[in-house]
C-alpha positions as CSV (number, residue, x, y, z in Angstrom):
1,M,5.8,-21.1,-2.2
2,G,5.7,-16.7,-2.1
3,R,7.0,-14.8,0.3
4,S,5.3,-12.9,3.1
5,S,6.7,-10.4,4.9
6,K,5.3,-8.2,8.6
7,Y,5.4,-4.9,8.8
8,E,4.8,-2.9,11.9
9,F,3.4,0.9,11.8
10,S,2.3,4.1,13.4
11,L,-0.2,5.9,11.7
12,G,0.7,9.3,10.4
13,E,4.0,8.0,11.0
14,T,6.8,7.5,7.5
15,V,8.9,4.8,7.8
16,S,11.2,3.7,5.0
17,W,10.6,0.3,3.9
18,K,12.1,-2.3,1.8
19,G,10.1,-4.5,-0.4
20,L,10.4,-8.3,-1.7
21,E,11.2,-7.1,-5.1
22,G,13.8,-4.5,-3.5
23,V,12.8,-1.5,-3.5
24,T,12.9,1.5,-1.3
25,R,9.6,3.1,-0.4
26,K,8.6,5.6,1.8
27,I,5.4,5.1,3.7
28,T,2.3,6.7,5.3
29,V,0.0,4.9,6.9
30,T,-3.2,7.0,7.7
31,L,-7.3,6.3,8.4
32,E,-9.0,7.9,5.8
33,G,-13.1,7.3,6.8
34,S,-13.1,3.8,7.5
35,A,-9.8,2.9,5.2
36,L,-7.0,2.7,5.6
37,L,-4.5,4.4,3.2
38,E,-0.8,3.7,2.2
39,S,0.8,6.0,0.2
40,H,4.1,4.9,-1.2
41,N,7.0,7.4,-3.0
42,F,9.0,5.3,-4.2
43,E,12.6,5.6,-3.5
44,L,14.2,5.6,-7.5
45,K,16.9,7.8,-8.5
46,N,16.0,7.2,-12.4
47,K,12.3,8.3,-11.4
48,P,12.6,11.0,-9.9
49,N,8.8,12.9,-10.7
50,E,7.1,8.8,-10.4
51,P,3.5,10.3,-8.7
52,V,2.9,8.8,-5.3
53,N,1.2,5.3,-4.6
54,K,-1.5,4.9,-3.1
55,Q,-3.7,1.7,-1.8
56,Y,-6.7,1.6,0.8
57,Y,-7.6,-1.2,3.0
58,S,-11.7,-1.4,3.1
59,V,-13.5,-4.1,4.0
60,E,-16.8,-4.6,1.6
61,N,-19.6,-7.3,2.3
62,G,-17.6,-9.2,4.1
63,E,-14.3,-9.5,2.3
64,L,-10.7,-7.0,2.2
65,V,-10.6,-4.7,-0.8
66,Q,-7.4,-3.6,-2.1
67,S,-7.9,-0.3,-4.1
68,L,-4.4,0.9,-5.8
69,S,-3.8,4.0,-7.5
70,N,-0.4,6.0,-8.9
71,G,-2.5,8.5,-10.1
72,K,-2.1,6.8,-13.8
73,V,-4.2,3.8,-13.7
74,S,-6.2,1.9,-10.8
75,C,-7.3,-1.6,-9.7
76,K,-9.3,-3.1,-6.9
77,R,-8.3,-6.4,-5.4
78,Y,-10.5,-9.1,-3.4
79,F,-9.7,-10.9,-0.5
80,K,-11.9,-14.0,0.8
81,R,-11.1,-15.1,4.2
82,K,-10.3,-19.0,3.6
83,N,-12.6,-20.8,5.4
């Protein structure tokens, strides 16, 4: 069984969250058009110039779509509602 977590946030407010893998990051959630944008700044001492990880969440054709990019690599994940 996988792990789950619940985070509460306010749009535009930067918060520090510890992820499931134990890495702390500063996250800002904003609204860009009709998509939620999560901007992740990882606090990695061994990689101080790590690019900001951006995650967009939108709804397309009734599916939740997560679009991810770290400046080098991009991908999309599609989530279907379980009936």
